[in-house]
PAKE-532808 format. One line per field, with one value per residue (C-alpha): x, y, z. Coordinates in Angstrom, 3 decimals. Layout:
<recs>
X X / ...
Y Y / ...
Z Z / ...
</recs>
This chain:
<recs>
X 15.911 / 14.418 / 16.459 / 15.905 / 13.976 / 13.959 / 17.714 / 18.542 / 15.549 / 17.811 / 18.350 / 14.780 / 15.667 / 16.207 / 19.713 / 19.422 / 17.750 / 20.557 / 23.257 / 21.420 / 20.921 / 24.617 / 25.929 / 23.676 / 24.288 / 28.045 / 27.840 / 25.535 / 27.609 / 31.244 / 33.273 / 36.224 / 39.641 / 41.311 / 43.835 / 46.692 / 45.961 / 45.868 / 49.177 / 50.711 / 49.570 / 50.671 / 54.131 / 54.425 / 56.838 / 57.749 / 61.296 / 60.580 / 63.516 / 63.785 / 65.693 / 68.433 / 68.961 / 68.954 / 71.995 / 73.973 / 76.819 / 76.307 / 79.400 / 78.155 / 74.710 / 76.074 / 78.466 / 75.703 / 73.348 / 76.069 / 76.740 / 73.029 / 72.481 / 75.489 / 74.143 / 70.803 / 72.444 / 74.595 / 71.821 / 71.473 / 68.431 / 65.941 / 62.544 / 60.372 / 56.926 / 57.936 / 56.428 / 57.678 / 58.538 / 55.615 / 54.935 / 53.183 / 55.057 / 54.480 / 56.543 / 59.409 / 62.820 / 62.381 / 59.084 / 60.498 / 63.407 / 61.150 / 58.241 / 56.363 / 54.827 / 51.236 / 48.656 / 45.508 / 43.348 / 42.048 / 39.763 / 36.074 / 35.618 / 37.579 / 36.892 / 38.848 / 38.669 / 41.837 / 42.146 / 43.846 / 43.324 / 40.069 / 37.957 / 34.800 / 31.884 / 30.724 / 27.546 / 26.167 / 24.109 / 25.423 / 28.820 / 27.642 / 27.749 / 24.410 / 23.824 / 24.268 / 22.381 / 19.455 / 21.751 / 24.485 / 27.077 / 28.651 / 32.151 / 34.134 / 37.934 / 39.735 / 43.316 / 45.948 / 49.690 / 49.907 / 52.207 / 54.343 / 52.567 / 55.824 / 59.461 / 60.211 / 58.141 / 60.161 / 63.010 / 60.688 / 58.431 / 61.354 / 62.289 / 58.746 / 58.658 / 61.914 / 61.365 / 58.407 / 59.501 / 56.986 / 59.140 / 62.636 / 62.704 / 65.861 / 66.695 / 65.737 / 69.330 / 69.663 / 66.203 / 67.608 / 69.284 / 65.935 / 65.757 / 69.412 / 68.922 / 65.839 / 67.707 / 70.654 / 68.540 / 66.136 / 68.934 / 70.624 / 67.490 / 65.657 / 67.263 / 66.255 / 62.781 / 62.352 / 63.276 / 60.572 / 57.935 / 59.038 / 58.305 / 54.650 / 54.128 / 56.091 / 53.938 / 51.603 / 47.888 / 46.924 / 45.478 / 43.423 / 41.931 / 41.327 / 39.477 / 37.342 / 36.604 / 35.607 / 33.273 / 31.583 / 31.218 / 29.615 / 27.115 / 26.341 / 25.733 / 23.296 / 21.496 / 21.223 / 21.022 / 19.937 / 23.128 / 24.528 / 28.171 / 31.259 / 34.402 / 38.010 / 41.341 / 44.254 / 47.508 / 50.305 / 53.346 / 52.209 / 49.527 / 46.842 / 48.270 / 46.105 / 46.583 / 45.190 / 42.132 / 41.549 / 41.670 / 38.941 / 36.888 / 37.041 / 36.185 / 33.128 / 32.044 / 31.776 / 30.506 / 30.210 / 33.322 / 33.837 / 37.533 / 38.150 / 41.750 / 41.992 / 43.930 / 41.679 / 44.010 / 45.351 / 49.104 / 50.923 / 52.893 / 49.990 / 46.691 / 48.572 / 50.892 / 48.004 / 46.012 / 49.012 / 48.886 / 45.211 / 45.814 / 48.488 / 46.430 / 43.348 / 45.401 / 47.109 / 43.864 / 41.237 / 39.303 / 38.871 / 38.476 / 37.279 / 33.766 / 32.423 / 33.091 / 33.162 / 32.397 / 34.404 / 34.574 / 37.209 / 36.854 / 40.273 / 40.038 / 37.467 / 39.115 / 36.299 / 33.358 / 31.231 / 31.102 / 34.867 / 35.448 / 32.918 / 34.420 / 37.913 / 36.578 / 34.645 / 37.782 / 39.731 / 37.001 / 37.152 / 40.852 / 40.383 / 37.687 / 40.045 / 42.247 / 41.573 / 40.850 / 44.308 / 45.955 / 43.999 / 45.064 / 48.654 / 48.448 / 47.805 / 50.663 / 51.801 / 53.597 / 50.812 / 47.234 / 45.639 / 45.419 / 44.825 / 46.530 / 45.922 / 48.737 / 47.734 / 50.700 / 50.422 / 52.769 / 55.192 / 56.154 / 59.154 / 58.489 / 59.253 / 56.063 / 53.961 / 55.799 / 54.983 / 51.268 / 50.624 / 47.401 / 48.331 / 49.446 / 46.418 / 44.077 / 45.740 / 45.419 / 41.793 / 41.030 / 42.528 / 40.521 / 37.285 / 37.996 / 39.113 / 35.712 / 34.107 / 36.495 / 36.464 / 37.946 / 41.006 / 38.791 / 37.333 / 40.773 / 41.965 / 44.630 / 45.319 / 48.684 / 49.782 / 53.076 / 54.503 / 56.279 / 58.358 / 60.789 / 63.863 / 66.995 / 68.708 / 66.092 / 63.393 / 60.107 / 56.874 / 57.348 / 57.050 / 58.473 / 56.779 / 60.095 / 60.717 / 57.220 / 57.182 / 60.228 / 58.845 / 55.537 / 57.427 / 59.322 / 55.981 / 54.825 / 52.410 / 51.606 / 48.474 / 48.711 / 46.562 / 48.418 / 46.250 / 47.534 / 45.519 / 46.525 / 46.086 / 42.806 / 44.177 / 46.902 / 50.259 / 53.979 / 53.835 / 51.145 / 52.119 / 55.895 / 56.861 / 54.169 / 53.445 / 57.079 / 59.497 / 57.435 / 55.959 / 59.470 / 60.472 / 57.367 / 57.976 / 61.603 / 60.380 / 58.192 / 54.842 / 53.828 / 50.251 / 50.334 / 47.319 / 47.102 / 43.854 / 43.311 / 43.213 / 39.716 / 39.994 / 36.414 / 34.803 / 31.074 / 30.721 / 33.650 / 32.337 / 28.950 / 30.639 / 32.588 / 29.257 / 27.894 / 30.889 / 30.147 / 26.449 / 27.286 / 29.735 / 26.998 / 24.652 / 27.002 / 28.902 / 31.824 / 35.553 / 37.844 / 41.299 / 42.924 / 40.763 / 41.686 / 45.387 / 45.150 / 43.111 / 45.677 / 48.834 / 50.083 / 53.099 / 54.014 / 57.053 / 60.291 / 63.631 / 65.921 / 65.681 / 66.283 / 69.563 / 70.791 / 69.847 / 69.955 / 66.332 / 64.517 / 60.878 / 59.405 / 56.518 / 53.362 / 54.566 / 53.856 / 56.989 / 59.414 / 59.932 / 61.675 / 63.653 / 67.138 / 68.019 / 65.094 / 66.216 / 69.705 / 68.424 / 66.328 / 69.387 / 71.286 / 68.434 / 68.479 / 72.253
Y -2.523 / 0.323 / 3.333 / 6.566 / 8.504 / 11.743 / 12.280 / 10.648 / 10.285 / 9.660 / 6.134 / 4.822 / 1.120 / -1.353 / -2.619 / -5.854 / -4.115 / -1.576 / -4.263 / -6.260 / -3.123 / -2.222 / -5.657 / -6.099 / -2.596 / -3.029 / -5.697 / -3.566 / -0.372 / -1.487 / -1.732 / -4.076 / -2.509 / -1.575 / -4.177 / -1.694 / -0.781 / -4.435 / -5.019 / -2.018 / -3.146 / -6.754 / -5.607 / -3.042 / -4.604 / -2.586 / -2.782 / -1.748 / 0.096 / 2.671 / 2.170 / 4.376 / 2.070 / -1.016 / 0.286 / 1.138 / -1.086 / -3.140 / -1.698 / 1.850 / 1.032 / -0.714 / 2.159 / 4.777 / 2.843 / 1.991 / 5.720 / 6.402 / 3.726 / 4.956 / 8.505 / 7.289 / 5.377 / 8.341 / 10.944 / 12.361 / 13.890 / 11.969 / 11.473 / 8.660 / 7.275 / 3.892 / 0.463 / -3.070 / -6.255 / -7.922 / -11.527 / -11.943 / -13.922 / -11.194 / -8.734 / -11.125 / -10.923 / -13.883 / -12.635 / -9.169 / -10.601 / -12.791 / -10.365 / -11.318 / -9.049 / -8.349 / -10.105 / -8.433 / -11.467 / -9.851 / -7.437 / -8.082 / -6.937 / -9.968 / -13.660 / -15.267 / -18.840 / -20.909 / -20.502 / -17.674 / -14.078 / -12.813 / -9.692 / -11.632 / -10.680 / -13.210 / -15.085 / -14.112 / -10.942 / -9.994 / -9.404 / -10.908 / -14.730 / -16.144 / -18.106 / -14.980 / -12.320 / -12.444 / -12.308 / -9.745 / -9.329 / -5.890 / -5.091 / -1.843 / -2.087 / 1.070 / 1.326 / 3.414 / 3.549 / 2.242 / 3.474 / 2.354 / 2.101 / 1.966 / 2.799 / -0.879 / -0.871 / 1.840 / -0.067 / -2.762 / -0.279 / 1.363 / -2.045 / -2.684 / 0.775 / 0.683 / -2.924 / -1.639 / -1.080 / 1.767 / 3.593 / 2.711 / 1.673 / -0.207 / -1.098 / -4.672 / -5.923 / -4.658 / -5.765 / -8.641 / -5.990 / -4.481 / -6.198 / -5.469 / -1.782 / -1.711 / -3.376 / -0.969 / 2.175 / 1.107 / 0.385 / 3.721 / 5.846 / 4.151 / 6.147 / 9.528 / 8.252 / 7.091 / 10.567 / 12.030 / 9.634 / 10.247 / 13.934 / 13.106 / 10.553 / 7.517 / 6.217 / 7.048 / 7.630 / 6.701 / 3.268 / 4.656 / 7.325 / 4.861 / 2.494 / 5.352 / 6.448 / 2.901 / 2.519 / 5.877 / 5.335 / 1.949 / 3.573 / 6.314 / 3.724 / 1.900 / 4.960 / 6.936 / 4.265 / 1.076 / -0.622 / -3.110 / -3.300 / -4.735 / -2.634 / -3.736 / -1.916 / -2.790 / -0.985 / -0.972 / -1.086 / -2.174 / -4.064 / -4.813 / -5.555 / -5.662 / -9.421 / -9.807 / -7.766 / -9.984 / -13.070 / -11.602 / -10.608 / -14.172 / -15.601 / -13.334 / -14.512 / -10.969 / -11.045 / -7.301 / -5.303 / -1.537 / -0.590 / 2.915 / 4.222 / 6.931 / 9.201 / 11.945 / 12.492 / 9.545 / 9.017 / 6.074 / 5.678 / 5.776 / 4.534 / 2.923 / 0.976 / -0.276 / -1.303 / -3.220 / -5.408 / -6.148 / -6.766 / -9.346 / -11.071 / -11.231 / -12.613 / -15.257 / -16.384 / -16.086 / -18.973 / -16.915 / -13.353 / -13.802 / -12.849 / -16.326 / -15.603 / -11.821 / -8.691 / -5.538 / -1.885 / 0.783 / 4.462 / 5.579 / 9.273 / 11.539 / 14.953 / 16.677 / 15.366 / 18.240 / 16.664 / 16.324 / 19.832 / 21.275 / 19.471 / 20.806 / 24.322 / 24.267 / 23.370 / 26.163 / 28.688 / 27.741 / 28.608 / 31.835 / 32.929 / 32.351 / 35.361 / 38.189 / 41.773 / 42.719 / 40.002 / 41.033 / 44.626 / 43.488 / 41.575 / 44.696 / 46.860 / 48.888 / 45.852 / 43.395 / 44.688 / 41.237 / 40.322 / 36.529 / 33.856 / 30.145 / 27.810 / 24.402 / 22.096 / 18.909 / 15.956 / 16.280 / 13.768 / 13.738 / 15.711 / 12.565 / 10.977 / 13.731 / 13.443 / 9.720 / 10.464 / 10.539 / 12.594 / 13.750 / 17.333 / 18.157 / 16.699 / 18.658 / 21.917 / 21.243 / 20.284 / 23.519 / 25.579 / 23.891 / 24.501 / 28.046 / 28.758 / 28.164 / 30.470 / 34.284 / 36.029 / 38.290 / 41.349 / 39.885 / 39.619 / 36.057 / 34.940 / 31.300 / 29.682 / 26.140 / 24.381 / 20.848 / 19.300 / 16.245 / 16.097 / 13.886 / 13.402 / 15.548 / 15.362 / 17.831 / 17.499 / 19.413 / 23.102 / 25.407 / 23.739 / 24.535 / 25.381 / 27.962 / 29.434 / 30.125 / 32.462 / 34.116 / 34.836 / 36.290 / 38.608 / 39.749 / 40.836 / 37.982 / 37.728 / 35.558 / 32.121 / 28.979 / 25.893 / 23.125 / 19.522 / 19.017 / 15.458 / 13.874 / 12.629 / 11.800 / 13.049 / 11.340 / 12.105 / 14.631 / 16.753 / 16.409 / 16.646 / 18.053 / 20.736 / 21.393 / 21.443 / 21.966 / 24.234 / 26.152 / 27.004 / 28.093 / 30.270 / 32.001 / 32.624 / 34.139 / 36.678 / 34.878 / 35.517 / 34.198 / 30.531 / 28.285 / 24.743 / 23.362 / 19.861 / 16.800 / 15.503 / 12.671 / 12.013 / 15.227 / 14.525 / 16.006 / 13.933 / 10.722 / 11.166 / 11.800 / 8.556 / 6.777 / 8.657 / 7.466 / 3.854 / 4.242 / 5.995 / 3.233 / 0.643 / 2.643 / 3.327 / 1.329 / -0.418 / 0.053 / -2.887 / -2.727 / -3.254 / -0.630 / 1.892 / 1.132 / 1.521 / 4.729 / 6.339 / 5.210 / 2.849 / 1.059 / 3.797 / 5.153 / 5.101 / 4.701 / 6.891 / 9.748 / 7.329 / 6.143 / 9.520 / 11.519 / 8.828 / 9.461 / 7.881 / 7.564 / 8.023 / 10.178 / 10.353 / 8.257 / 9.750 / 10.809 / 9.463 / 12.571 / 14.547 / 17.590 / 17.064 / 20.747 / 21.666 / 19.121 / 20.559 / 24.075 / 22.794 / 21.226 / 24.516 / 26.430 / 24.038 / 24.320
Z 76.113 / 74.119 / 73.234 / 75.129 / 72.473 / 74.400 / 74.149 / 70.812 / 68.532 / 65.550 / 66.899 / 67.162 / 66.867 / 69.614 / 70.257 / 68.259 / 65.327 / 65.291 / 65.086 / 62.422 / 60.345 / 60.687 / 59.768 / 56.738 / 55.359 / 55.350 / 52.623 / 50.502 / 50.714 / 50.961 / 47.772 / 47.471 / 47.950 / 44.623 / 43.505 / 43.531 / 47.167 / 48.148 / 46.396 / 48.145 / 51.576 / 51.074 / 50.098 / 52.879 / 55.315 / 58.415 / 57.083 / 53.483 / 51.924 / 49.184 / 45.943 / 47.318 / 50.287 / 48.142 / 46.298 / 49.415 / 50.442 / 53.576 / 55.338 / 54.721 / 56.051 / 59.137 / 59.805 / 59.630 / 61.849 / 64.347 / 64.752 / 65.067 / 67.706 / 69.655 / 69.620 / 70.998 / 73.814 / 74.806 / 74.828 / 78.337 / 79.942 / 77.839 / 79.384 / 78.153 / 78.492 / 79.847 / 80.364 / 80.998 / 79.190 / 77.507 / 78.405 / 75.068 / 72.395 / 69.807 / 71.842 / 72.462 / 70.884 / 68.559 / 67.188 / 66.559 / 64.595 / 62.486 / 62.178 / 58.993 / 56.423 / 57.383 / 55.232 / 53.983 / 54.758 / 57.939 / 56.077 / 56.595 / 52.989 / 51.803 / 51.468 / 54.281 / 53.022 / 52.983 / 49.233 / 47.283 / 48.403 / 46.979 / 47.125 / 46.353 / 48.609 / 51.151 / 50.463 / 53.839 / 53.946 / 57.340 / 58.891 / 62.179 / 62.116 / 60.984 / 64.176 / 66.284 / 64.298 / 66.705 / 69.739 / 68.994 / 71.706 / 71.375 / 72.558 / 72.457 / 72.343 / 73.488 / 72.209 / 73.969 / 74.641 / 78.192 / 80.925 / 83.863 / 87.169 / 89.141 / 88.559 / 88.105 / 84.901 / 83.194 / 81.588 / 80.332 / 78.622 / 76.889 / 75.540 / 74.286 / 72.786 / 70.873 / 69.802 / 67.767 / 64.129 / 63.923 / 66.484 / 65.275 / 61.629 / 60.756 / 57.150 / 56.305 / 56.403 / 59.973 / 61.133 / 63.238 / 65.419 / 66.441 / 69.826 / 70.589 / 69.802 / 72.023 / 74.872 / 74.734 / 74.510 / 77.246 / 79.707 / 79.002 / 79.230 / 82.087 / 84.961 / 83.512 / 82.726 / 86.310 / 87.516 / 85.307 / 86.612 / 90.179 / 89.614 / 88.880 / 91.635 / 90.468 / 87.618 / 84.781 / 85.457 / 81.893 / 82.711 / 85.592 / 83.330 / 80.493 / 82.813 / 84.080 / 80.507 / 79.573 / 82.554 / 82.029 / 78.283 / 78.939 / 81.288 / 78.773 / 76.043 / 78.286 / 79.643 / 76.407 / 73.710 / 75.426 / 74.199 / 76.679 / 75.577 / 77.192 / 77.168 / 76.797 / 77.022 / 74.755 / 75.552 / 73.007 / 75.299 / 78.757 / 80.628 / 79.665 / 76.222 / 73.111 / 72.879 / 76.405 / 75.467 / 72.429 / 74.642 / 76.839 / 73.807 / 72.557 / 75.985 / 76.162 / 72.680 / 71.343 / 67.757 / 67.018 / 67.944 / 67.690 / 67.762 / 69.126 / 69.274 / 71.926 / 69.581 / 68.161 / 65.200 / 63.220 / 63.024 / 61.505 / 64.726 / 67.206 / 65.809 / 62.937 / 65.219 / 67.367 / 64.306 / 62.986 / 66.105 / 65.521 / 61.844 / 62.590 / 65.291 / 63.061 / 60.154 / 62.302 / 63.943 / 61.236 / 62.726 / 65.931 / 64.662 / 61.066 / 59.912 / 60.694 / 64.365 / 64.805 / 62.827 / 63.550 / 62.572 / 63.291 / 64.167 / 62.844 / 63.841 / 65.422 / 65.859 / 63.949 / 65.933 / 67.324 / 70.785 / 71.027 / 69.694 / 72.134 / 75.128 / 74.412 / 73.791 / 77.087 / 79.047 / 77.363 / 78.073 / 81.729 / 81.835 / 79.865 / 82.291 / 85.226 / 84.404 / 86.845 / 85.763 / 87.029 / 84.924 / 81.856 / 82.337 / 82.822 / 79.505 / 77.433 / 76.269 / 73.282 / 71.871 / 72.753 / 72.384 / 72.861 / 76.567 / 76.425 / 74.327 / 73.717 / 72.643 / 71.300 / 71.906 / 69.857 / 69.879 / 66.993 / 64.335 / 61.981 / 58.808 / 56.810 / 58.185 / 56.681 / 53.389 / 53.392 / 53.680 / 57.421 / 57.822 / 61.340 / 60.594 / 58.461 / 61.069 / 63.883 / 61.946 / 61.042 / 64.645 / 65.995 / 63.522 / 64.600 / 68.288 / 67.570 / 65.995 / 69.421 / 71.289 / 71.571 / 68.529 / 68.459 / 68.541 / 71.727 / 73.306 / 72.539 / 70.034 / 69.145 / 68.338 / 67.407 / 68.147 / 68.346 / 71.307 / 72.214 / 69.323 / 69.594 / 67.516 / 64.887 / 62.119 / 61.141 / 63.014 / 62.592 / 63.289 / 65.086 / 68.195 / 71.503 / 73.160 / 70.397 / 70.487 / 74.243 / 74.215 / 71.089 / 72.797 / 75.734 / 73.408 / 71.956 / 75.414 / 76.087 / 79.791 / 79.933 / 78.295 / 78.268 / 77.002 / 75.532 / 75.128 / 71.973 / 70.990 / 74.442 / 75.939 / 79.395 / 81.686 / 81.427 / 81.389 / 78.557 / 80.158 / 83.804 / 83.413 / 80.036 / 79.885 / 83.565 / 84.688 / 81.797 / 79.543 / 82.446 / 83.698 / 80.206 / 79.899 / 83.221 / 82.295 / 79.021 / 80.816 / 80.531 / 84.107 / 84.175 / 83.109 / 82.709 / 81.384 / 80.070 / 81.500 / 79.271 / 78.573 / 81.123 / 82.318 / 81.074 / 80.757 / 77.270 / 76.051 / 77.629 / 75.980 / 72.660 / 73.040 / 73.463 / 70.464 / 68.407 / 69.208 / 68.440 / 65.174 / 64.252 / 64.796 / 62.583 / 59.666 / 57.027 / 58.664 / 58.139 / 58.780 / 60.331 / 56.946 / 55.273 / 57.973 / 57.456 / 53.691 / 53.912 / 56.223 / 54.382 / 57.092 / 55.635 / 53.174 / 54.997 / 53.025 / 54.764 / 52.674 / 55.151 / 58.023 / 56.561 / 55.368 / 58.460 / 61.142 / 62.011 / 64.914 / 63.962 / 67.421 / 66.312 / 68.344 / 71.280 / 74.661 / 76.470 / 73.882 / 71.854 / 74.539 / 73.522 / 74.920 / 74.450 / 76.673 / 79.256 / 79.181 / 79.738 / 82.641 / 84.251 / 83.840 / 85.470 / 88.417 / 88.773
</recs>
């Protein structure tokens, strides 16, 4: 099917020509990973410890972590983004205890023969298997967190969540306790999490939105580019799991796969955690997912794409325009000359993640600046702010915290506020409960009388078309393998010294996990 030239003349080729061009160019333009990066990634175990930890006595380490685990179990009021037990072997207790160090052999830039690890280029001129170059079968794998559909799923998801070493990082000597820690925490926190989900209808809508996004993106690819692609959903912590999606991809004989994490900004604990799963599956089953069977490319982050930026800005403008003349007049005072304010509330991560090289904070800040450029300026009556939500535990997270910023804005005389969930592309527990209920109550108590919340992107038409554009661009550009994306974004670089010394829970970027217990306590006090 020919491409629709009227809407996208920059893609004049037919579908098969586009894939062949993509897969041949990647061998011409990709350079082998530097040896030192390969060495770093091969040695990056999820349980890698710092020199400081290696010199600690075992009793001291056990004592500190026992206190930490106890504090997690006893935390009240925690609200979590919850899913159920995975039937997949990789999520089971035995596999978590014996989780191996990820191998680099998955990279499509590497020679995946059975011999020693090599960065020698393949003799083939194309990443798509030779027998299939004239019949490319394109698939798009959407990666997301997952969510409980009923209250019965909640405890299971908490187990899956906390059994992930990217969420709770235990020192290597305590790694066998990972599943026990997950079991204890999930049982303790499940009742409060169920209450939170009951407040938004009993379950998460994230899978419903993701399915709708996949269907609409597929249609846009076909209508606007002539690309007939199959779409797949791989959730990290609940059905359908990533492993299930890979099974379907194999059954459909997909030989050109575009991997699209539904996280605009890259974080080690969101996109990074999902890519780790793929990396391990590809390494374990090279005969099924290696370059002789399937070529793949990853879109690791896309916060700076014009289509995405425009779609978020359009939704914000709609909320800004909803303020009445009376509300605008009410928002102007001697202490506050600017009538309308926009607060971008991003999911927080521990500061130690940023220190370890996580690009998340820089990408959030850059993203906000790009969206801000499309909004009215301060002299036009709109001021923009940025904060971070969902922190948990006693350690330092990215500041300023949303629950600190809201009272501060109230003290400054702000009356009209639009809150934007900047790091979320679909509604779920953190938008519908944490922002819409908890933060809204805090804002009203702080004197912010006219509250608006910009919706998540969900099925916004501009966003859907940009998703299709991303896939088409990925098929028309040099590829990036799963391993290359992990190396480029410092996945595996986290040190554990801060975890041991400060009893840190590394739950960054996980929807509904990073719940501020102080905020929950204040909410309980307000409700009597």
